[in-house]
N, C-alpha and C positions, 0 to 999 in steps of 0.2 A: 503495501499499500503505498502510495506517495503521499503526502499535504505539501502545502506552499503556506508559504508565510510572506504577506505583501508588506514591502517597504514601510509603510504607517508604522508598521509595530517595530520601531525602533528607540535606540537609547543610547545615551549619550556617556554614559560614566556604568561602570561594573558596581554590583547591588544588588547583594540576596535579597533583598525583600520586595525586586522590583517581581511582579508575579508573572508566570510563565502564561505564553498567549496558546500554547502548542503542549501537550501530554501526547507522548508517544511510547510503543515499547520496542526494545532491542531487536534490531534486523527492519524497521522501517525506515523510509526513506523520506526526506523533506528535502522541497526547493525553497531558496531563499529568495527574496527580491532585495538588493541591495541597490543602495544609493552610494554614489562615491562621496569622498573624503570631507568636502567640504557642507554636507547635508542639503545640496541642492543650492549653495549658495554663487558658486561657478556655475556659468553656462555658456553655449559656445556661443554667446551675443554680449559675454564679458571682456572688461581688459583689463590692465594692469594696475589701473585706478581702483579696480572693485576689489583686488588682493588688501589694500589699502583698509576696507571696509569690514572683514570676515571677521564673523563672529566665533571668537576661540571656544566658547561654551557649547557649542554645534558642533563642534571637530570630532572628526572619526568616530560618527553613529554606528552602531551594530544592529542587525537585523535579530530578533528573537525577544526574550530569551524561551529556548527548548526544555521539558523537562521531561526526563529519560528516567520510566518508568524502570523503579528497580537500583538505580543509581545510588551508590551511599561513601559517604569520606572512607578514602583508602582505596578503592577500586581505580581502576584506568577506563576515560572511554576512550573508544578507539573510532575515531572522524575518517571514514573515507570518501574521498573526494568524486564524485561521480562522472561529474559534468561541469565545464563553465561555461555562460552563453554570455560573451561580450555584449557589449551596445553598438560601438561601432563610433563611439568617441570618447574625447576623455582630456585632461588637461595636467600639464605642470608648470608648476608657479616659484618662482623663490618670493619668501614670505620674511619681510622682515625682522632681525632679531630669531630668527629659526635658521636650522640647518648648521653644519659640520662647519663652512666659512662665513658665517654670517657676521662676524669684524669684515670683512673681505668684500662681501654684497649685501649692503642695507638697501637698497631702492627695491621697490617692487616690479616683479617681472611676471610674464607669463604666456605660456603658450600653448596654443589650443589644438588638439589632434583629431581627424579623422582615418578611421583605419576599415580594411572589409572585418565586418565580424563573423563572415565562414571561413572566406582562404587565410586568415590573419598574416596577410603581405605584409611584407615591412613597413612602416608609415611614416611619411614625409617628416623631417624636420625642415618646414622651409625649403629653400634652395642648398642649404649644407649636408644633409643626410638624411638614411634611412634608417627607422630603429630594428631590428627585428623583436618580432614580439613573444610574450609569453606568458597570457592570462594567470593567476593568481590572485591568492587571496591574503590580503595585508595582516587582517586584525581578527584572530579567529581563539576560542576560546570558553572557560567555564566561571560560574560567580566564584570570588573568591570567600573563604569561609569569614574572615575580619568586616563585621559589620559597619555600614555604612557606605557612602557613596569614593569611588576610586576613578580615577582619570583612566579612560582608554588611551591617552595617547601612550604611556610608558608601556613596554608589556609585562610579565607577571611570572610567576611561576606555574600559574596556571592559562598559559597562554597570553592571548590578546594582541598586541599592536608587534607581532613578532618581525614582518615584515620581510619572510625566508621565501626570496623566490620562487621556491622547488615545491609551497605549498600549493602545487598545478593540480590539476585532472589527471587521476591517478595514484597522487598520493594517499599515505597512510596518515595520520597524524594522531599519536596517542598523550592524553591530556591526565593531569594527574585529576581526581575529583575533590573537592573540597566539601561540596555542599550535597543535601539530599536531591537527588535529582539532575543533577552535574548544574542544570542552566544551562544551556550552552546557546553563544549566542555570537553572529561573525559578520564582517563588513570590511568597508575601505581595500576593496578589491581593483588589482592593479592590470592594467593593459603589456607593461614591461617593468623592470624598474632593472637597477645594477645593486648587487650587493654592497652595501654601506649607505644606500637612499642618500647621497651626500648633500644636496640641497632640500633636503625635507619632504621634497615630493615623488612621486612614479609619475605615470602616464593614469591618473586618478581617473577611475572609468567603470559608471555603473554596469554591473551584471547581476546574470541568476546563478546561483550555484546548487546542485543538485548534491546530497551527502544522503551517508548512510551512519546508522548508529550503532554501536556494540559497546557491551558494558566488560571488561575483565577484571574478575572479582579478586580483588585484595592485591593488586599487582600496581598501584600507583606509583610511577615513575617520581623523582624527585624532581625533574623538569621535562619539559615535553620535549615527544621524541618523535623522527619523521620515517617512513619507509618510502622510498619514492619508486617508481614503474620502472625507471630504467635511464640510460645517462640524461644529464642535468645542463649540459651548455654545448650541445650540438648547433643550437640555433646561434649561438657567436664565435663559433672557430672556426668557419670556414676560410679567412685570409689569416690567422695569426693576431698578434694583440702591439700595440704600441704599451708599453709598461715601464711606468715610473716609483719612486722606492721615498720613502722617508724614512730616516736613521737615527737613534738615539734613545735615553734613557724612558722616554715618555710615551705610551702606546697613540694616544689620543695627539699629539704635536706630531707624532710621526704619521698617523692619517690626515692630517691634514697639509703637512708636506708632502707626503706623495700624490693627493689631490693638485694642490697650489701647483708642482711641477707638472700634471697632466695637463690642466689649463695652460698653462706658459706653453706647453709644447703643443697643443690644438692652437691657439691665436697666432702662433708661428706658423707650424707647418700645414694647416689648414685653413688659416688666414679667418677663422672665428672669433665674433669678439667674445671678450671674456665672459659676462653671463651668459652668453649661448652656451659656448665651451662645459660652463659648471652644469645647468641644469641638464644635456646631451649626458655628461658623466655620470649623472645623477638615475637615470633612466637604463643606461646600458653597459656601463663600467662597473669593474666589481676591485673592491678593498680584500685585500688578505693579508693576513699575518703571517707572514714567509720565516721569524725567525725570532722567538721569544726565549733561548736558552744563553745565549752567550754573552751574557750578563757584562760591560752596564747598558748595553744596547740591544734593539730592538728592530727588527726590517721589517715595514710595513710597504706590502707593493699595489699598485693599482694598475688594472689590467684594462684598456678600451681595444673592445674590438674593432680590427682596421675594417672589414667587413660595411659596417656601418659609412663609408665614404665611398 
């Protein structure tokens, strides 16, 4: 049996007192209708000026909650992502005071995307580039045991805004359950994102997600786990990568420096304006910790797929 939850049933906080909109038994399927991360504040008619007026209290809403009958604290919830149906449009923005390089890029910027939701052909970034797409769910999780309202912006032990690009169709997610019924919700769907989501946004895109749920008794992991259905980077590998690094004793500073180096490279080699290089990095380039054992300095690397150009 398949149930559907309309995007009107959404909330912008995790709170275990929010009443479930649906109760299911393990093995049943649920289709979630998911709005993009601005909660409808950004549309295809929006401009960069609209980014300045975003209401942060509405950001990153999730659809749900779903009560899974029989789920108890200490159990694990297995969520199978069966299908994702993208909408064909999305947005990427630089939001002032948000993102890895917020000190470097203080002005609002916005890029609106259109793409084919059936073929998922690479989406054009103006005249500069075409980005390979990989739809996934950015925010997916269950309610925490701690009472009260908790922001959906940071990820948590019980999941949430993990922004893991591999939460795509075919993936299984295993979550620790802290509340009776699990109280599952999901949102923040993306058409594409680089690992790191460095400017703070990906290709934020509405979608429908078909999910199936199982309970694994007394098997809660300490943190979420994923099982993918196959390779995870083939959509980017075709022509190799530009790679930059940041090296030093602080991982966050290393990440910033690796991204700054990539922006400098793309500005010089591909004639991109710096803000466009930054936003393009956020949707298709991957931050990696390449070395964290050779004290006192660690190596952070940044991989930008050359097939984009």
